[in-house]
C-alpha positions, 0 to 999 in steps of 0.5 A: 509502544514506548518510543525513543528519540531515535525511533521517533526520528526514524518513523517521522522521516520514513513517513514523510519520505514514503508519502512523498514517493507515493504521491508521485508514483501512486505506490512504492512508498507504502512498501518502504514504510511497511519494511521500516515498521516491521523492523521495529515493532510487532506485526499487528502493531506495524500493520495497524500503524501502517494502515493509519498513516497510509490511509491518511496519505491515500485519502489525502491524494484522493481528495486532492484529485477527486475529479480524476477518480474513475468511480466505476472501477472503485465500485468494482474494487469495493465489492471484491475487497469486502468479499475478501475482508469478510473471509479473513474476518472469519479465519483471523489469519496473520503472517510472521515477520519473515513471511510478511517480508517475503510476501512484500518482496514477491508481489512485484514479480507476480505480474511477470509470472502471469500469462500474457494472454490474461492482459489484466486491465482494471477498466475491463468487465470484472477486472476491478472486482478481481483487483479488489479481491487480490489487493485486500487479500495482500493487504491483510497478509503482507500489509501492502498491495501496491504492486498487485494493484499496479498489474491491473492498472499498467495496461489500462488506457487511463492517464497518470492523474486518473491512475494516481487518483483511482489508486489512492481511493482504492488504497485508502479503502484497503488500509481502512480495512487493514486498520479494522482487521489488525487494530480491532480484530487482532488488537494491534492498537494496544501496542501503538502510542496515539501521539506517534500515530498522530505525528505520522499522520501529520507527516503523511499529509505533508509528504503528500502535499509536497509531491503534487508539483513533481507529479504534474511535471512528469509525463505518462511514460516516465511515470510508468517507467519509474513506478516499475523500476522502484517497485521491482528494486524494493521488492528484491530488497525485501525478498532478500531480507525475508530469506535472511530472517528465515535462515537466521 
């Protein structure tokens, strides 16, 4: 992938800003970055580059907050995620750009469609495993899984620091699988400049570090409120973009 100065500036600023947002809310930034990448490059390359930068951003958050990670939840997520990844490795499935944008746009609203009696809670028995299956499935189709992940965490008794730290580790795992799937299995790395990838990784680390102080000043209530608002707004925008692309 050859990159002009304008494209480099776009990718760099998008990576810094979206990593900063993810560092505060634990999600939403990845959704924004995925849309930018899909707009300027082929699907496999966009998925691979997104996976590289978001793995870095999430792994950095997990390392900075490793004492807050809920390891039992991660263990369940790991098992479900590996099951989903094994299935997709067999079928080699890939969405087009319009389908990926629509999937990103719809994921935040899945929670609204679920019956109230389901009461998904990642701390409950078996729910972390189901979360892993659902999130890795979305990561390997739409490229993002943050809104689905939030459905499992939003009713949990965990505080915001535990939520952000545990989400970060689960997302780092999902993005590592995505890089392996799209970059190696579907050969997406051939369309990516390693210099561009390295620059985006550095900016993802910077954005994550900058967000730390803002997260510490937020209350749990405002954290959950802003997370829902941001994700719903981004989902609506991508849904409209996907529909427009299909009609065009």
